[in-house]
C-alpha atoms as one frame of an Amber mdcrd trajectory, in Angstrom:
protein
   0.000   0.000   0.000   1.150   3.496  -0.739   1.465   6.545   1.465  -0.765
   9.425   0.370   0.979  12.800   0.802  -1.140  15.481   2.468  -0.436  18.074
  -0.242  -1.996  16.188  -3.186  -5.172  17.592  -4.763  -7.739  14.778  -4.965
 -10.036  16.589  -7.388 -11.233  19.191  -4.916 -12.564  16.643  -2.433 -10.928
  16.371   0.956 -10.415  12.829   2.179 -12.009  12.235   5.579 -10.318   9.939
   8.069 -12.710   7.234   9.267 -14.906   7.680   6.186 -12.569   7.539   3.184
  -9.542   5.976   4.866  -8.032   4.892   8.157  -4.426   4.684   9.284  -2.890
   1.226   9.574  -0.563   0.445  12.496   2.325   0.928  10.029   1.149   4.460
   9.182  -0.383   3.774   5.758  -3.678   5.265   4.638  -5.963   2.320   3.920
  -8.793   3.350   1.629 -12.277   2.204   2.683 -14.655   0.258   0.470 -17.025
   3.252   0.537 -14.322   5.517  -0.916 -13.245   2.961  -3.524 -16.876   2.508
  -4.673 -17.313   6.292  -5.002 -14.108   6.510  -7.051 -15.787   4.164  -9.535
 -12.954   1.957 -10.836 -10.156  -0.376  -9.755  -6.633   1.062  -9.540  -4.987
  -2.417  -9.710  -2.953  -1.850  -6.519  -4.582  -4.750  -4.653  -6.376  -2.550
  -2.123  -7.390  -4.323   1.079 -11.051  -3.281   0.707 -11.334  -3.400  -3.097
 -15.037  -3.739  -4.031 -14.336  -4.766  -7.632 -14.245  -8.248  -9.132 -11.936
  -9.583 -10.273  -9.659  -7.781  -7.851  -6.611  -5.770  -9.012  -7.636  -5.337
 -12.667  -6.892  -1.729 -13.668  -9.974   0.165 -14.811 -12.394  -2.593 -13.796
 -15.822  -1.200 -12.842 -17.675  -4.460 -12.071 -18.653  -4.483  -8.390 -18.246
  -7.639  -6.309 -21.541  -7.007  -4.424 -23.555  -4.286  -6.190
């Protein structure tokens, strides 16, 4: 998982801790399923809460449980 710098513009939307992500014990931002669904596509990074199936297929928009 990647670190998300605080100075990146995410399209005008501010990410909200506890809603869009949480911090792992290692200090990584783990994106929530709710955020990943709102984004609308798979990034192919193997996200822990990826809602898309099959998992980790870049650009995939097919939801696991619609």
